[in-house]
N, C-alpha and C positions, 0 to 999 in steps of 0.2 A: 831463600835458596841462593847460594853464591853463584856468580857468573865467572867462568873461566875465560880469560882474555888471551891466553898464551897462543892459542891456535888461530887467532883472528888476524887479518891484515890490518894495516894502519887505518884504512877507512872504516873497517868494521869496528875497530876500537873506538873510533869517533862516534859511530852510531850508538854503541853501548854506553859511552859516557854521556851523550846527549839525552838518551832515554832515562838513564839513572838520575839525572838532575830533575826529572819530572816525577819522581816517586810520590812525593807528598801531593803534588798537583793532581796526579792521576787518581789518587784515593779520594780526593775531594770531588773530582769530576765523576767518578763512579757513583758516589753518593747522590750527585745531582741526577744522573741517568736513572738510578734505581728509584729515586723519589718521584719519578713521572710514571703513573700507573698506565700500563699498556696491555693488560690482560683482557680477555673476554671481548675482543674487538672494540675496546674503549676508545672511541674516536677522538675525544679531546686530548687524551694522553698520546695517542699515536701521532696526532698532528703536532703536538708540542715537541716530542722527541725528534720527529722528522725535521722540523724547522731548525732545531738546535744543531743537528748534524749537518743539515744543508748549509748553514752558515760556515761551519768549519771546513766543509769540503770545497765550498766556493772560495774560501780564503787561500787554499793551496792551488788554485788555478783551474778547478774543475768547472765544466759547464753542466748545468742541472736541467733535468726534465722529470716531470711527474707523469707516469704512465697510468691511465685509469685501469682499475681492475674490472673483471667481469663477474657478474653475480654467480654464486655457486648454486647448485641444485637445492631447491627449498627443503628437500627431505634430509639434507646433510645435518642441519642443526637439530640437535637432540632436544625434543620437547616431550616431557612425560606428564605434564599437568593437565592434559585435556583428553577427552575421548572423541573430540571432533576430528574426523579424518583430514581436514584441511589445516589443522593447527600447526603442522610442520612447515607450512609454506608462508610464514610471516616474513615480510620484507625486512632487510637489515642493511646497515650501511656497508658500502663497498669501498674500502680505503685504497688509495693509489700506491704505487711503488715508486720510490725515488731512485732515479738513475743519475749518477755523477760520472762524467767522462773526462779523462785527462789525456790529451794527445800532445806529444812533444812537437810533432810536426817537422822533424828534421830529415824525414825520408829514410831513416835507418830501418833495416830488417830486424826490428826488435820484437821481443816476446810481448804479446798483448795479454795482460792479466785481467781475468774476470774475478773480482772480489765480491763476496756476498755475505750479508748478515741480515738478521731479522729483528724487527722492532718489538714484536709482541712477546708476551710471556703467557704462562698458564695461570697466573695469579689474579684473584678477584680484585678489581680496582677499588672496591668498597669494603674489602675485608680488613682484618686486623694487621696483616703482614704488608707494610707499606714503605718502610724506610730501611736504609743500610745501617746496621748496628755498629757500635764502636768496635775497634780492633781488640780482640781478645785472643791471645796466643797466636797472632798472625792470621786470624780468620775474622770475617765479618759476614753476618747473615743479612739477606735482603732479597726481595722478590725479583727474580731475573738477574741477580748479581752474577751468577755463573752462566746462565742460559738466557740471552747471551749478551747482556749489557756490558759485561766485562770484555767479551770478545769484540764488540763494537768499538770500545775504547782502545783496545789493543791495535786494531786496524787504523783507526783515525790517527792515533799517536804515531804509529810507524810512518804513515804517509806524510804527516806534518814534519817529522824529523828528517826524512829523506829530502823533502822540499827545502827545509832550512839549510841542509848541507849541500844543496845544489846538485842533487842526484836526480836527473830527469828520467821518468818512466812513463810508459803508456799503459794506462789502466782504466778500467770501468768498475764502479762500485754500485751494486744494487742493494737497496734497503727494502726488504720484503715485510709487509705488515701482517702476514697471516700464516707464517710457517707452522706455528703450533696447532693450527686448525686445518692443516693439509695443503696450504698454498693453492687453494682452489681459486681465490681471487686473482692471484698473481702468476699462475702457472704459465699462461700464454705469453705474458709480458716478459717473464724471466727467460723462457725459451728463445724468444725473439732477440733479447739483448745479448744472451750468452753466445749465440751462434757467431762463429768466426773468430773467437778468442782462442788462444793457445793453451792457457793454463787456468784452471778454476781453483780458487782458494776461498774456503768458507770458514767462518769463525765460530763454529760449534765448539763447546768446551772439550778439553782433552779428557780422555779416560782417566780414572783415578791414579793409575801408575804412569801417566804421561804418554800412554800409547796413542799412536796415530791410526785412525780407522782408515783402512784401504778398501774395504768391501762392505756394502750394505745391501740388505734385502729391499725389495720394493714393497709398497704398501697401497692398500685400497680400502674403501669403505662400502658398506651396503646397508640397506634397510629392507626388511620384509614386512609387508602390510597384510593384514587379514581383514576381510570384510564379511560379516555375518548378518544375522537378523536378531534384533533385540526383542525380548519378550519378558513378561513377568515370570519369575521362577515358580511361584505358587500356582498361578492361574493357567499358564500356557507354556510350561517348560518344554514340552515335546515339540512345540512349534518353533522354538528358538534354534539358531544356528550359531554356536559359540565361536567367535573370532579368537578368543583366548586359547581354546583347545586347538584350533588350527595353527596358531602361531607357535604353540608348544611343540606340535609335531614337526614344524619346520625347524625350530631351534635344535631339536634332537638330531635330525637328519643332516642339517648343514654343519653342525658341530662335528659330526663324524667324518667330515671331509678332511679334517686336520691330520697332518702327518709331519711332525716337526723334523724328523730325520730326513724326510724327502724335501724339506724346504717349503712346506705348506703349513702355514699357521692360520687358524680360524678362531676368532674369539667373538662371542656375542654378549652384549650387555651395554646399556640398559635395555629394558623392555617395558611396555605399558599396555594395559588393556582393561577396559571396564572402569566403572566408578563406584559401584555398589555391589554387594554380594547377593541381593535379591532380584537381580536382573541379568539375563544372559547378555554378555557383551557383544555389541555389534561391530566393534572395531578394536584392533590390537596391532601393535607394531613392535619390532625389535631392531636394534642397530648393531652392526658388527664391524670388525676390522680384520683384514687379512694381510699376511706377509708372504712374500714369494721370492725365491732365489734367482729366478730367471723369467724371461718372457714367455716361454712355453708353459711354465707353471702358472703364470698370471692368467693366460688365456684359458687354461684348463679350469682354474678356480672359478673364473667368471662364468664359464659355460656350465660348470657343475652346479653352482648355486641356482642358476636358472632352470637347470634340468630337475633339481630337487623340487622346486616350486611347481613346475609343470606336472611332474609325476604325482605329487600330492594332490593337485587339483583334479587329476584324473581319478585317483583313488577316492577322494571325497565325493566326486560326482557319481561314482559307482555305489557309494554307501547310502546316499540319500538324495531326495529331490531338492532342488534349489539349495545346494551345499554352500558352505563358506568358500570364499575365493581368496587365494594368495596372489600377491603381486611382488615382484623383486625389482629393486632399484640398486644399481651398482655404479661405482666410479673408481676405477683403478688407475689413477693418473700418475702415480710415482713409480717409475720404472726401477727395477733392480739396478744397483751400481756395482758392477763386477770389478775385480782388481786386474785390470788389463796391464799389459807390459808398459804402456805409457803412464798409467797411474803409479805403478811400482817405481818407475824411473823418477817420477816427480816426488814420490814419497821418500826415495833414497836421498834426493837432494835436501829435503827438509830434515831427514834424520842426520845427515852429515853436518848440517848447520847446528842442529840441537846438540849433537855430540861434541862439536867444536866449542860449544858454550858450557860443556861439562854435564849435560843432561842426557841420559839414555832415552831413546825413543823407539820402543818396540812397535810392531805393527799388529793390528787386530781387525777382526771382522765383527759386525754387529747386526742384529735384527732391526735396529732403529733406522729411521729414515730422516732425511733433512733436505734442504734445498740443493745440496750437492748432488742428490739423485737427479734433480731436474736439469742442472747444468751439464752433467755428464750425458744425460739423454740428448742434449743439444750437440753432442759430439766433442765436448771439451773434457780432457782428462782432468780430474778434480780430486783434491784432498780436502777434508772438511772437519778436522778437529784441531784447528790451530789456535783456538781460544784459550781461556784461562783454565787453571786447575781449581777444583773445588769439590763440592759434594751436595747431596740432598736435592739433586735436580728435580724439579716439578713437585717439590714438597714444601711444607711451611717451615722447614729448617734449611732451605737452600742457602749455601754459603760459598764464598770465594776465598782462596788462599791469596792474600793481598800481595805477597811478593811475586806472584805469578803475573801480575799486571806488567811490571817492568820486564821480567824474564821473557814473557811471550811477545811483548812489543819489540824487544831486541831481536828475537828469533824471526818474527814476521818481517821486519825491515831488512835483516840480513838475507833472508830467503828471497825477497824481491830483488835486492841488489845482485845476488849471485846468479839468479835466473836471467836477469837482463844482461849481465856481464858475460856469462858463459853460454847462453842460449838454451833452447829446449826444443826437442822434437826436430822439426824441419827448420827452425829458426836458429841462425847463428847468433853469437853475442853481438850486442848493438855496437860495440866499439866506442861507446860514448866516454868522454874524458871523465875521470874520477879524481877529484882533488884530494 
C-alpha cells in the first residue's frame, strides 16, 4: 500500500522516510518474533520474547520493571480429561508483566502515553504452525503474525524511530503475557500501571477494512459444577444422582439468558461429565463466556447465572432426597469499553493521521475484548486497533499483510508526535522543539 506524503509536515516526512528504510529489516524481525512460540502460557517462549523486547526498549532509554502476576482462579483453566472434581485446580506458571517507562524529565505538561501489547498467542507451541512463511502476494502466514507480534513490532519500531530523530516523549509500555486467556494474571498490574496516563494506545490488529474499534463489549467467564452420586447403572441405577443431568438442566436455563439485541451474550462450551456409560456420573462441569455492553448488564448476568443455579438446586431438592448440587463460579473482570467523547476525540486524531497518509479509517464497534478494556477501566481513554492488517486471526491460516508493517509504524509514530505536539484532553501541547 502506498504512503501519501503530501499532507505531512517536514518532520512527519522524516518519520515516514526513516520507517520505510526499515522495510526489509522489519520483515526479518517479524519472522524472529513469530518463531518464538508464546501460546498456551508457554513460559520459555514468553521469557524469550519478553527479554528480546526488553533489550530494545532499554536501548531507547526506558527503565524496566517486571511486575509479578497473580494466580487466576483454578477453575478458569478448562480441563475435560478427568472426572475428578479437583482436576481444574492444577497449579500453573504465573508469568510477569514487563513495564517499560520513558520519562523525558523536562517538566513539560506533556501527554502521557500508555502503550500496551500482549506477548501471548492462541497457537500451540508444539503444533505444526510455528514459523513465518515466505512472502506470497504480499502476505505471510505465521502464528501470532497478526495478533499481535506484528503490532508489537509496529510499536517498538515507531518508538525507536522517534528516539533516533530526537523526538522526546513521555510513555509507558506494558507487555502483557496472558491477554488471550483473559488477562487474569496481569489485570491488577495493568490497572495499576495505566492509572494516571492521558491516552491509551493498544496494538491489536486493525479490522480487515482498516477500521478503528472505538467501542467494545465487556467479557466474563463462568463454570458450573454439578456434584451427584455415582452408582452402577445395572445394579443400583435408582440410587444414583446424575451430575450430567443436573449440568444439562443448568446449560439449558443459563443459555436462555442470552439476548444479543439487548447486549447480553451467553455461550457455553466445552462441558465434561462422567467417564463410562455404565455408571451414573458423580461430577460434571461446563465452562461459558459472557459478553455485555455495559456495567448494569454485567451485574445482571452475574446475578442471573447464580439465581439459575440456586433455583435449580431448590427444584432438585423438591424432586428427590439427597439431590445433585450445582455450584456457580464467575469472573467478570473485563469491563465494557464504551465510545466516550474522549475516546472519539482520540480516534479522530488517529483517523486524521491515517487519512493524511492516504488511508481511510472508519470507526467500528465489536463484541471482542482486549487489554484496551482494562486500560479504559483505569480511567484512560483508549483506542486499540492500531496494529497491522491481516486475516485468519486465531486460526491456523493467520496471516499479515507485510506492507502494513511500515504503514502502521509510520501511523503510530505520527500519532504519538501529533498528540504530544498538539495536546489532548486537559494537556496542552508539550512545546518541545522538533528538528
